[in-house]
TORKOL-4160 file (C-alpha; in steps of 0.2 Angstrom, whole numbers, padded with zeros to 4 digits, m for minus):
397
<pt num="1" X="m0529" Y="0585" Z="m1029"/>
<pt num="2" X="m0525" Y="0567" Z="m1031"/>
<pt num="3" X="m0521" Y="0570" Z="m1049"/>
<pt num="4" X="m0509" Y="0584" Z="m1044"/>
<pt num="5" X="m0501" Y="0574" Z="m1031"/>
<pt num="6" X="m0498" Y="0560" Z="m1043"/>
<pt num="7" X="m0490" Y="0572" Z="m1055"/>
<pt num="8" X="m0479" Y="0579" Z="m1042"/>
<pt num="9" X="m0474" Y="0561" Z="m1036"/>
<pt num="10" X="m0470" Y="0556" Z="m1054"/>
<pt num="11" X="m0460" Y="0572" Z="m1057"/>
<pt num="12" X="m0450" Y="0569" Z="m1041"/>
<pt num="13" X="m0446" Y="0551" Z="m1045"/>
<pt num="14" X="m0441" Y="0556" Z="m1062"/>
<pt num="15" X="m0429" Y="0569" Z="m1055"/>
<pt num="16" X="m0422" Y="0557" Z="m1042"/>
<pt num="17" X="m0419" Y="0543" Z="m1055"/>
<pt num="18" X="m0410" Y="0556" Z="m1067"/>
<pt num="19" X="m0399" Y="0561" Z="m1052"/>
<pt num="20" X="m0394" Y="0543" Z="m1047"/>
<pt num="21" X="m0391" Y="0539" Z="m1065"/>
<pt num="22" X="m0379" Y="0554" Z="m1067"/>
<pt num="23" X="m0370" Y="0549" Z="m1051"/>
<pt num="24" X="m0368" Y="0531" Z="m1058"/>
<pt num="25" X="m0361" Y="0538" Z="m1074"/>
<pt num="26" X="m0349" Y="0550" Z="m1066"/>
<pt num="27" X="m0343" Y="0536" Z="m1054"/>
<pt num="28" X="m0341" Y="0524" Z="m1068"/>
<pt num="29" X="m0330" Y="0537" Z="m1078"/>
<pt num="30" X="m0319" Y="0541" Z="m1063"/>
<pt num="31" X="m0317" Y="0522" Z="m1060"/>
<pt num="32" X="m0312" Y="0519" Z="m1078"/>
<pt num="33" X="m0300" Y="0533" Z="m1078"/>
<pt num="34" X="m0291" Y="0526" Z="m1062"/>
<pt num="35" X="m0290" Y="0509" Z="m1070"/>
<pt num="36" X="m0283" Y="0515" Z="m1086"/>
<pt num="37" X="m0270" Y="0526" Z="m1077"/>
<pt num="38" X="m0266" Y="0513" Z="m1064"/>
<pt num="39" X="m0250" Y="0502" Z="m1064"/>
<pt num="40" X="m0249" Y="0487" Z="m1052"/>
<pt num="41" X="m0233" Y="0479" Z="m1045"/>
<pt num="42" X="m0232" Y="0462" Z="m1038"/>
<pt num="43" X="m0219" Y="0454" Z="m1027"/>
<pt num="44" X="m0208" Y="0442" Z="m1036"/>
<pt num="45" X="m0195" Y="0428" Z="m1031"/>
<pt num="46" X="m0177" Y="0431" Z="m1036"/>
<pt num="47" X="m0160" Y="0423" Z="m1034"/>
<pt num="48" X="m0148" Y="0429" Z="m1021"/>
<pt num="49" X="m0131" Y="0425" Z="m1015"/>
<pt num="50" X="m0123" Y="0432" Z="m0999"/>
<pt num="51" X="m0104" Y="0431" Z="m0995"/>
<pt num="52" X="m0092" Y="0439" Z="m0983"/>
<pt num="53" X="m0074" Y="0442" Z="m0989"/>
<pt num="54" X="m0061" Y="0453" Z="m0982"/>
<pt num="55" X="m0070" Y="0467" Z="m0973"/>
<pt num="56" X="m0083" Y="0468" Z="m0987"/>
<pt num="57" X="m0099" Y="0459" Z="m0987"/>
<pt num="58" X="m0107" Y="0455" Z="m1003"/>
<pt num="59" X="m0126" Y="0452" Z="m1008"/>
<pt num="60" X="m0130" Y="0449" Z="m1026"/>
<pt num="61" X="m0148" Y="0449" Z="m1032"/>
<pt num="62" X="m0153" Y="0443" Z="m1049"/>
<pt num="63" X="m0171" Y="0443" Z="m1057"/>
<pt num="64" X="m0172" Y="0440" Z="m1076"/>
<pt num="65" X="m0160" Y="0451" Z="m1084"/>
<pt num="66" X="m0157" Y="0462" Z="m1069"/>
<pt num="67" X="m0143" Y="0461" Z="m1057"/>
<pt num="68" X="m0141" Y="0471" Z="m1041"/>
<pt num="69" X="m0124" Y="0470" Z="m1033"/>
<pt num="70" X="m0123" Y="0476" Z="m1015"/>
<pt num="71" X="m0106" Y="0479" Z="m1006"/>
<pt num="72" X="m0106" Y="0483" Z="m0987"/>
<pt num="73" X="m0091" Y="0492" Z="m0980"/>
<pt num="74" X="m0092" Y="0497" Z="m0961"/>
<pt num="75" X="m0109" Y="0506" Z="m0961"/>
<pt num="76" X="m0109" Y="0511" Z="m0979"/>
<pt num="77" X="m0119" Y="0502" Z="m0993"/>
<pt num="78" X="m0114" Y="0503" Z="m1011"/>
<pt num="79" X="m0124" Y="0497" Z="m1026"/>
<pt num="80" X="m0120" Y="0493" Z="m1044"/>
<pt num="81" X="m0135" Y="0490" Z="m1055"/>
<pt num="82" X="m0133" Y="0479" Z="m1071"/>
<pt num="83" X="m0146" Y="0476" Z="m1084"/>
<pt num="84" X="m0143" Y="0465" Z="m1100"/>
<pt num="85" X="m0125" Y="0463" Z="m1094"/>
<pt num="86" X="m0123" Y="0482" Z="m1095"/>
<pt num="87" X="m0119" Y="0493" Z="m1081"/>
<pt num="88" X="m0133" Y="0505" Z="m1079"/>
<pt num="89" X="m0129" Y="0513" Z="m1063"/>
<pt num="90" X="m0111" Y="0511" Z="m1056"/>
<pt num="91" X="m0106" Y="0510" Z="m1038"/>
<pt num="92" X="m0115" Y="0523" Z="m1028"/>
<pt num="93" X="m0120" Y="0524" Z="m1010"/>
<pt num="94" X="m0138" Y="0519" Z="m1006"/>
<pt num="95" X="m0149" Y="0519" Z="m0990"/>
<pt num="96" X="m0148" Y="0501" Z="m0983"/>
<pt num="97" X="m0143" Y="0498" Z="m0965"/>
<pt num="98" X="m0137" Y="0480" Z="m0968"/>
<pt num="99" X="m0130" Y="0477" Z="m0950"/>
<pt num="100" X="m0147" Y="0474" Z="m0942"/>
<pt num="101" X="m0152" Y="0460" Z="m0954"/>
<pt num="102" X="m0151" Y="0442" Z="m0948"/>
<pt num="103" X="m0139" Y="0431" Z="m0958"/>
<pt num="104" X="m0152" Y="0419" Z="m0963"/>
<pt num="105" X="m0163" Y="0432" Z="m0971"/>
<pt num="106" X="m0157" Y="0448" Z="m0980"/>
<pt num="107" X="m0174" Y="0457" Z="m0979"/>
<pt num="108" X="m0174" Y="0463" Z="m0997"/>
<pt num="109" X="m0190" Y="0463" Z="m1007"/>
<pt num="110" X="m0193" Y="0465" Z="m1025"/>
<pt num="111" X="m0209" Y="0470" Z="m1034"/>
<pt num="112" X="m0211" Y="0470" Z="m1053"/>
<pt num="113" X="m0222" Y="0477" Z="m1066"/>
<pt num="114" X="m0220" Y="0464" Z="m1080"/>
<pt num="115" X="m0230" Y="0474" Z="m1093"/>
<pt num="116" X="m0218" Y="0488" Z="m1092"/>
<pt num="117" X="m0203" Y="0478" Z="m1087"/>
<pt num="118" X="m0199" Y="0489" Z="m1072"/>
<pt num="119" X="m0197" Y="0486" Z="m1054"/>
<pt num="120" X="m0197" Y="0492" Z="m1036"/>
<pt num="121" X="m0184" Y="0488" Z="m1024"/>
<pt num="122" X="m0189" Y="0488" Z="m1005"/>
<pt num="123" X="m0175" Y="0489" Z="m0992"/>
<pt num="124" X="m0179" Y="0488" Z="m0973"/>
<pt num="125" X="m0175" Y="0504" Z="m0964"/>
<pt num="126" X="m0165" Y="0509" Z="m0949"/>
<pt num="127" X="m0172" Y="0497" Z="m0936"/>
<pt num="128" X="m0173" Y="0478" Z="m0935"/>
<pt num="129" X="m0192" Y="0478" Z="m0935"/>
<pt num="130" X="m0194" Y="0487" Z="m0952"/>
<pt num="131" X="m0206" Y="0501" Z="m0947"/>
<pt num="132" X="m0198" Y="0510" Z="m0961"/>
<pt num="133" X="m0195" Y="0506" Z="m0980"/>
<pt num="134" X="m0182" Y="0513" Z="m0992"/>
<pt num="135" X="m0188" Y="0512" Z="m1010"/>
<pt num="136" X="m0179" Y="0512" Z="m1026"/>
<pt num="137" X="m0186" Y="0510" Z="m1044"/>
<pt num="138" X="m0177" Y="0503" Z="m1059"/>
<pt num="139" X="m0179" Y="0498" Z="m1077"/>
<pt num="140" X="m0167" Y="0493" Z="m1090"/>
<pt num="141" X="m0161" Y="0511" Z="m1092"/>
<pt num="142" X="m0160" Y="0518" Z="m1075"/>
<pt num="143" X="m0159" Y="0515" Z="m1056"/>
<pt num="144" X="m0164" Y="0529" Z="m1044"/>
<pt num="145" X="m0170" Y="0533" Z="m1026"/>
<pt num="146" X="m0189" Y="0534" Z="m1025"/>
<pt num="147" X="m0195" Y="0538" Z="m1008"/>
<pt num="148" X="m0195" Y="0532" Z="m0989"/>
<pt num="149" X="m0211" Y="0524" Z="m0983"/>
<pt num="150" X="m0216" Y="0524" Z="m0964"/>
<pt num="151" X="m0229" Y="0512" Z="m0957"/>
<pt num="152" X="m0244" Y="0522" Z="m0951"/>
<pt num="153" X="m0246" Y="0522" Z="m0932"/>
<pt num="154" X="m0263" Y="0515" Z="m0933"/>
<pt num="155" X="m0257" Y="0500" Z="m0942"/>
<pt num="156" X="m0243" Y="0497" Z="m0929"/>
<pt num="157" X="m0257" Y="0494" Z="m0916"/>
<pt num="158" X="m0264" Y="0480" Z="m0927"/>
<pt num="159" X="m0248" Y="0470" Z="m0926"/>
<pt num="160" X="m0237" Y="0470" Z="m0911"/>
<pt num="161" X="m0221" Y="0480" Z="m0915"/>
<pt num="162" X="m0209" Y="0465" Z="m0909"/>
<pt num="163" X="m0218" Y="0453" Z="m0921"/>
<pt num="164" X="m0217" Y="0464" Z="m0936"/>
<pt num="165" X="m0201" Y="0456" Z="m0942"/>
<pt num="166" X="m0209" Y="0439" Z="m0942"/>
<pt num="167" X="m0224" Y="0446" Z="m0952"/>
<pt num="168" X="m0212" Y="0454" Z="m0964"/>
<pt num="169" X="m0205" Y="0437" Z="m0969"/>
<pt num="170" X="m0222" Y="0429" Z="m0970"/>
<pt num="171" X="m0232" Y="0443" Z="m0978"/>
<pt num="172" X="m0233" Y="0450" Z="m0996"/>
<pt num="173" X="m0232" Y="0467" Z="m1004"/>
<pt num="174" X="m0242" Y="0475" Z="m1017"/>
<pt num="175" X="m0239" Y="0492" Z="m1025"/>
<pt num="176" X="m0250" Y="0503" Z="m1036"/>
<pt num="177" X="m0245" Y="0518" Z="m1045"/>
<pt num="178" X="m0258" Y="0531" Z="m1049"/>
<pt num="179" X="m0254" Y="0548" Z="m1057"/>
<pt num="180" X="m0236" Y="0546" Z="m1053"/>
<pt num="181" X="m0240" Y="0542" Z="m1034"/>
<pt num="182" X="m0236" Y="0526" Z="m1026"/>
<pt num="183" X="m0248" Y="0517" Z="m1014"/>
<pt num="184" X="m0240" Y="0503" Z="m1005"/>
<pt num="185" X="m0249" Y="0489" Z="m0995"/>
<pt num="186" X="m0242" Y="0475" Z="m0985"/>
<pt num="187" X="m0253" Y="0460" Z="m0981"/>
<pt num="188" X="m0248" Y="0450" Z="m0965"/>
<pt num="189" X="m0248" Y="0431" Z="m0964"/>
<pt num="190" X="m0266" Y="0431" Z="m0957"/>
<pt num="191" X="m0272" Y="0441" Z="m0972"/>
<pt num="192" X="m0284" Y="0449" Z="m0959"/>
<pt num="193" X="m0275" Y="0466" Z="m0958"/>
<pt num="194" X="m0264" Y="0476" Z="m0969"/>
<pt num="195" X="m0250" Y="0488" Z="m0965"/>
<pt num="196" X="m0251" Y="0504" Z="m0975"/>
<pt num="197" X="m0236" Y="0515" Z="m0978"/>
<pt num="198" X="m0235" Y="0533" Z="m0981"/>
<pt num="199" X="m0221" Y="0544" Z="m0987"/>
<pt num="200" X="m0208" Y="0550" Z="m0975"/>
<pt num="201" X="m0192" Y="0560" Z="m0975"/>
<pt num="202" X="m0177" Y="0553" Z="m0983"/>
<pt num="203" X="m0159" Y="0551" Z="m0975"/>
<pt num="204" X="m0144" Y="0561" Z="m0981"/>
<pt num="205" X="m0130" Y="0552" Z="m0991"/>
<pt num="206" X="m0112" Y="0556" Z="m0989"/>
<pt num="207" X="m0103" Y="0569" Z="m1000"/>
<pt num="208" X="m0094" Y="0562" Z="m1016"/>
<pt num="209" X="m0077" Y="0566" Z="m1009"/>
<pt num="210" X="m0081" Y="0556" Z="m0993"/>
<pt num="211" X="m0088" Y="0541" Z="m1002"/>
<pt num="212" X="m0074" Y="0540" Z="m1015"/>
<pt num="213" X="m0063" Y="0530" Z="m1003"/>
<pt num="214" X="m0076" Y="0517" Z="m1001"/>
<pt num="215" X="m0079" Y="0515" Z="m1019"/>
<pt num="216" X="m0060" Y="0514" Z="m1023"/>
<pt num="217" X="m0059" Y="0500" Z="m1010"/>
<pt num="218" X="m0074" Y="0490" Z="m1018"/>
<pt num="219" X="m0066" Y="0493" Z="m1036"/>
<pt num="220" X="m0049" Y="0485" Z="m1030"/>
<pt num="221" X="m0059" Y="0471" Z="m1021"/>
<pt num="222" X="m0069" Y="0468" Z="m1037"/>
<pt num="223" X="m0053" Y="0468" Z="m1048"/>
<pt num="224" X="m0044" Y="0455" Z="m1036"/>
<pt num="225" X="m0059" Y="0444" Z="m1037"/>
<pt num="226" X="m0060" Y="0445" Z="m1055"/>
<pt num="227" X="m0042" Y="0441" Z="m1058"/>
<pt num="228" X="m0043" Y="0427" Z="m1046"/>
<pt num="229" X="m0058" Y="0420" Z="m1054"/>
<pt num="230" X="m0050" Y="0422" Z="m1072"/>
<pt num="231" X="m0035" Y="0412" Z="m1066"/>
<pt num="232" X="m0046" Y="0398" Z="m1059"/>
<pt num="233" X="m0056" Y="0397" Z="m1075"/>
<pt num="234" X="m0041" Y="0396" Z="m1086"/>
<pt num="235" X="m0034" Y="0382" Z="m1075"/>
<pt num="236" X="m0051" Y="0373" Z="m1076"/>
<pt num="237" X="m0052" Y="0374" Z="m1095"/>
<pt num="238" X="m0034" Y="0367" Z="m1096"/>
<pt num="239" X="m0037" Y="0352" Z="m1084"/>
<pt num="240" X="m0054" Y="0348" Z="m1093"/>
<pt num="241" X="m0044" Y="0346" Z="m1109"/>
<pt num="242" X="m0034" Y="0333" Z="m1100"/>
<pt num="243" X="m0051" Y="0323" Z="m1097"/>
<pt num="244" X="m0055" Y="0329" Z="m1080"/>
<pt num="245" X="m0071" Y="0336" Z="m1073"/>
<pt num="246" X="m0075" Y="0345" Z="m1056"/>
<pt num="247" X="m0083" Y="0333" Z="m1043"/>
<pt num="248" X="m0081" Y="0345" Z="m1028"/>
<pt num="249" X="m0081" Y="0364" Z="m1027"/>
<pt num="250" X="m0081" Y="0373" Z="m1010"/>
<pt num="251" X="m0077" Y="0390" Z="m1004"/>
<pt num="252" X="m0067" Y="0393" Z="m0988"/>
<pt num="253" X="m0055" Y="0405" Z="m0979"/>
<pt num="254" X="m0040" Y="0394" Z="m0975"/>
<pt num="255" X="m0028" Y="0408" Z="m0971"/>
<pt num="256" X="m0040" Y="0419" Z="m0962"/>
<pt num="257" X="m0038" Y="0434" Z="m0972"/>
<pt num="258" X="m0057" Y="0436" Z="m0975"/>
<pt num="259" X="m0054" Y="0433" Z="m0994"/>
<pt num="260" X="m0062" Y="0418" Z="m1002"/>
<pt num="261" X="m0051" Y="0403" Z="m1005"/>
<pt num="262" X="m0057" Y="0387" Z="m1014"/>
<pt num="263" X="m0055" Y="0369" Z="m1013"/>
<pt num="264" X="m0058" Y="0359" Z="m1029"/>
<pt num="265" X="m0057" Y="0340" Z="m1034"/>
<pt num="266" X="m0056" Y="0334" Z="m1052"/>
<pt num="267" X="m0059" Y="0317" Z="m1058"/>
<pt num="268" X="m0058" Y="0308" Z="m1075"/>
<pt num="269" X="m0072" Y="0296" Z="m1070"/>
<pt num="270" X="m0084" Y="0306" Z="m1082"/>
<pt num="271" X="m0072" Y="0309" Z="m1096"/>
<pt num="272" X="m0076" Y="0303" Z="m1113"/>
<pt num="273" X="m0069" Y="0288" Z="m1121"/>
<pt num="274" X="m0064" Y="0279" Z="m1105"/>
<pt num="275" X="m0066" Y="0261" Z="m1104"/>
<pt num="276" X="m0071" Y="0251" Z="m1088"/>
<pt num="277" X="m0054" Y="0244" Z="m1087"/>
<pt num="278" X="m0046" Y="0261" Z="m1085"/>
<pt num="279" X="m0041" Y="0269" Z="m1069"/>
<pt num="280" X="m0050" Y="0283" Z="m1061"/>
<pt num="281" X="m0038" Y="0297" Z="m1055"/>
<pt num="282" X="m0043" Y="0312" Z="m1044"/>
<pt num="283" X="m0034" Y="0329" Z="m1042"/>
<pt num="284" X="m0036" Y="0339" Z="m1026"/>
<pt num="285" X="m0033" Y="0358" Z="m1029"/>
<pt num="286" X="m0032" Y="0372" Z="m1016"/>
<pt num="287" X="m0032" Y="0390" Z="m1022"/>
<pt num="288" X="m0026" Y="0403" Z="m1009"/>
<pt num="289" X="m0023" Y="0421" Z="m1014"/>
<pt num="290" X="m0020" Y="0416" Z="m1032"/>
<pt num="291" X="m0008" Y="0402" Z="m1028"/>
<pt num="292" X="m0013" Y="0385" Z="m1033"/>
<pt num="293" X="m0008" Y="0369" Z="m1024"/>
<pt num="294" X="m0012" Y="0353" Z="m1032"/>
<pt num="295" X="m0009" Y="0334" Z="m1029"/>
<pt num="296" X="m0014" Y="0318" Z="m1039"/>
<pt num="297" X="m0008" Y="0306" Z="m1026"/>
<pt num="298" X="m0020" Y="0310" Z="m1011"/>
<pt num="299" X="m0035" Y="0300" Z="m1017"/>
<pt num="300" X="m0032" Y="0282" Z="m1022"/>
<pt num="301" X="m0032" Y="0277" Z="m1040"/>
<pt num="302" X="m0045" Y="0263" Z="m1044"/>
<pt num="303" X="m0055" Y="0255" Z="m1058"/>
<pt num="304" X="m0068" Y="0267" Z="m1065"/>
<pt num="305" X="m0085" Y="0261" Z="m1059"/>
<pt num="306" X="m0079" Y="0254" Z="m1043"/>
<pt num="307" X="m0091" Y="0263" Z="m1031"/>
<pt num="308" X="m0084" Y="0255" Z="m1016"/>
<pt num="309" X="m0068" Y="0264" Z="m1018"/>
<pt num="310" X="m0063" Y="0283" Z="m1019"/>
<pt num="311" X="m0067" Y="0300" Z="m1014"/>
<pt num="312" X="m0081" Y="0304" Z="m1002"/>
<pt num="313" X="m0080" Y="0322" Z="m0995"/>
<pt num="314" X="m0070" Y="0336" Z="m0988"/>
<pt num="315" X="m0073" Y="0344" Z="m0972"/>
<pt num="316" X="m0067" Y="0362" Z="m0968"/>
<pt num="317" X="m0065" Y="0371" Z="m0952"/>
<pt num="318" X="m0054" Y="0386" Z="m0950"/>
<pt num="319" X="m0037" Y="0383" Z="m0958"/>
<pt num="320" X="m0039" Y="0364" Z="m0958"/>
<pt num="321" X="m0047" Y="0353" Z="m0971"/>
<pt num="322" X="m0050" Y="0334" Z="m0970"/>
<pt num="323" X="m0051" Y="0323" Z="m0986"/>
<pt num="324" X="m0062" Y="0308" Z="m0983"/>
<pt num="325" X="m0060" Y="0292" Z="m0994"/>
<pt num="326" X="m0064" Y="0274" Z="m0993"/>
<pt num="327" X="m0056" Y="0258" Z="m1000"/>
<pt num="328" X="m0065" Y="0241" Z="m0999"/>
<pt num="329" X="m0063" Y="0224" Z="m1007"/>
<pt num="330" X="m0079" Y="0216" Z="m1000"/>
<pt num="331" X="m0070" Y="0207" Z="m0985"/>
<pt num="332" X="m0062" Y="0223" Z="m0977"/>
<pt num="333" X="m0065" Y="0241" Z="m0978"/>
<pt num="334" X="m0052" Y="0255" Z="m0975"/>
<pt num="335" X="m0058" Y="0273" Z="m0971"/>
<pt num="336" X="m0045" Y="0287" Z="m0973"/>
<pt num="337" X="m0046" Y="0304" Z="m0965"/>
<pt num="338" X="m0032" Y="0315" Z="m0971"/>
<pt num="339" X="m0031" Y="0332" Z="m0962"/>
<pt num="340" X="m0021" Y="0346" Z="m0969"/>
<pt num="341" X="m0017" Y="0363" Z="m0961"/>
<pt num="342" X="m0012" Y="0380" Z="m0969"/>
<pt num="343" X="0003" Y="0388" Z="m0961"/>
<pt num="344" X="0002" Y="0407" Z="m0963"/>
<pt num="345" X="0020" Y="0409" Z="m0957"/>
<pt num="346" X="0027" Y="0399" Z="m0972"/>
<pt num="347" X="0012" Y="0401" Z="m0984"/>
<pt num="348" X="0012" Y="0382" Z="m0986"/>
<pt num="349" X="m0001" Y="0368" Z="m0983"/>
<pt num="350" X="0006" Y="0353" Z="m0972"/>
<pt num="351" X="0000" Y="0336" Z="m0967"/>
<pt num="352" X="m0007" Y="0338" Z="m0949"/>
<pt num="353" X="m0015" Y="0322" Z="m0946"/>
<pt num="354" X="m0019" Y="0305" Z="m0954"/>
<pt num="355" X="m0032" Y="0293" Z="m0947"/>
<pt num="356" X="m0035" Y="0276" Z="m0953"/>
<pt num="357" X="m0050" Y="0265" Z="m0948"/>
<pt num="358" X="m0049" Y="0247" Z="m0954"/>
<pt num="359" X="m0065" Y="0235" Z="m0953"/>
<pt num="360" X="m0063" Y="0217" Z="m0957"/>
<pt num="361" X="m0076" Y="0204" Z="m0959"/>
<pt num="362" X="m0075" Y="0185" Z="m0956"/>
<pt num="363" X="m0092" Y="0177" Z="m0958"/>
<pt num="364" X="m0104" Y="0186" Z="m0946"/>
<pt num="365" X="m0090" Y="0193" Z="m0936"/>
<pt num="366" X="m0083" Y="0210" Z="m0938"/>
<pt num="367" X="m0068" Y="0219" Z="m0930"/>
<pt num="368" X="m0062" Y="0237" Z="m0931"/>
<pt num="369" X="m0045" Y="0244" Z="m0928"/>
<pt num="370" X="m0042" Y="0263" Z="m0928"/>
<pt num="371" X="m0025" Y="0272" Z="m0931"/>
<pt num="372" X="m0021" Y="0290" Z="m0928"/>
<pt num="373" X="m0004" Y="0297" Z="m0934"/>
<pt num="374" X="0002" Y="0315" Z="m0931"/>
<pt num="375" X="0017" Y="0326" Z="m0936"/>
<pt num="376" X="0028" Y="0317" Z="m0923"/>
<pt num="377" X="0024" Y="0300" Z="m0932"/>
<pt num="378" X="0027" Y="0305" Z="m0950"/>
<pt num="379" X="0037" Y="0321" Z="m0950"/>
<pt num="380" X="0035" Y="0337" Z="m0960"/>
<pt num="381" X="0025" Y="0332" Z="m0977"/>
<pt num="382" X="0019" Y="0346" Z="m0988"/>
<pt num="383" X="0002" Y="0345" Z="m0996"/>
<pt num="384" X="0010" Y="0343" Z="m1014"/>
<pt num="385" X="0022" Y="0329" Z="m1008"/>
<pt num="386" X="0009" Y="0318" Z="m1000"/>
<pt num="387" X="0006" Y="0301" Z="m1007"/>
<pt num="388" X="m0008" Y="0289" Z="m1000"/>
<pt num="389" X="0001" Y="0274" Z="m1006"/>
<pt num="390" X="0017" Y="0278" Z="m0996"/>
<pt num="391" X="0010" Y="0287" Z="m0980"/>
<pt num="392" X="0010" Y="0271" Z="m0969"/>
<pt num="393" X="0029" Y="0268" Z="m0973"/>
<pt num="394" X="0032" Y="0285" Z="m0967"/>
<pt num="395" X="0022" Y="0283" Z="m0951"/>
<pt num="396" X="0031" Y="0278" Z="m0935"/>
<pt num="397" X="0024" Y="0272" Z="m0918"/>
């Protein structure tokens, strides 16, 4: 009996070991198949630029050779996708509720599969707290809607709903594609829990006939911007040939039409072949609606290399801008604040205010005098006629 029992035990153990080995082999085969067929997408950093011009808000995103151009009109979002400087997908409506997004954070996330050079665009859904994601996929040849993802109810219990926006900013996404199905996971800042997303229903887009008016408006806007930019580029090339370089460049909206204006300052300080004995000159230029206002006599001329003299900064507020400069000889310092205003009714820039602060030193003693002059003191002076060397002669009182 003992021999029979031993034989039975040996046979039973042999069968069990065989079954276990078979399971391991099967499990290994399935796991290997999943790894081979799996594609991983990791979140990447990208360049972004947000601007508001006219009644159109712009968001441009660039990653490597890909550019995503968003244009927001009323409650409609249009997108143009460019790869290798070629338009892959021209302006079309996408699902992106931009109005809920805070100004300091655009809410867009980008995941990328570097091996296949293709990406996934994640856009927050239709509430501020991002319980829903709208997803698009792209590569160098196409851009298309993929799916909507909802956060599972069980995951919402892990992170308070009102804190989800903060977690969105701090956390990171990972996406895995298996057998043409996407599995999206979001890790919050604590890394202790993750939000899993599942597919949800999509939202309807406008008909082509309805969306055409928005596309036409964007096309006109882009053309105007392009023409204005070309005009400025030609001017910059021309003035650079004269030995001037840009030292100040700032966008603004001086005429309050929601279209981007620009203030530029050029200087010959960095020009080639200039000797220390040469004078440094500066040109202040203002571009408004394709018209260019320029003046060489606002910033005082001085010897190149004299760091105690010259242009400091330009402060801009509404339709006013103030040019700040300083002049010092070691014993006294003069700070000038020249404020100009754009008048919409005559389409001109005029001198609005001139402030002069003089500081004198005698030994350890220092004295300061301040002078403020307004239109009643100097009369009507156009931007292009202003001269810093003669302004005191024109001021009265």
